[in-house]
C-alpha positions, 0 to 999 in steps of 0.5 A: 499500499503507498502514501498515494492510495489515500489521496483523491484525483480531483477532489476541490477542498473547500477549506482554508488552504494552509489546512488542506496543504498542511494535510497533504503528504509530501512531495505528492502534488505534481501542479499547483496553482496558488491565487491568492488574495491580492492585497489592494487595500479595499473591500471586495465584493462579490455579487452572485446573479441570475438572470432570466431573458426578458425584453426590459432586461438590463444586459445583452447577452448572447445573439443580442437577447436582453437579460434581467439580472437579479442578485441572488447573494452578496458577500464582502471581504477586505482584501488587506493584510498587514504584513502580505508576506507574513500570510503567503510565507506558510502556503508557499512553504507548504506547497513546497514541500507537497511539490513532487520533484518533477511537479511545477508551482504557478503563482498568480499575483497580479498587484505585488510584483514581489520576486519569490525564491524557494528553497 
């Protein structure tokens, strides 16, 4: 029995990423894509919309049809960290630990533009 027998391929985790990263075995992942909060210093608002086809709709969609949109839910969070790198460091170290020797790590950093180096 291999340690990899317990890993489910294609599983999506809904949890704090640091907890999930710490639960995975070393050198067990071949691809990691990290898309952290961007630390914009702003309140970020996410709205879930429901759209219905309507001639009086507020948006134009497929084939020029009009759609009315309604807000189904809304959430907001503060996208600001006192020390952004101290937030990222444990996640990057854990990602590096679970990355296989032939794996790839992609880090999406559209705002901070830090130079990141892993040991």
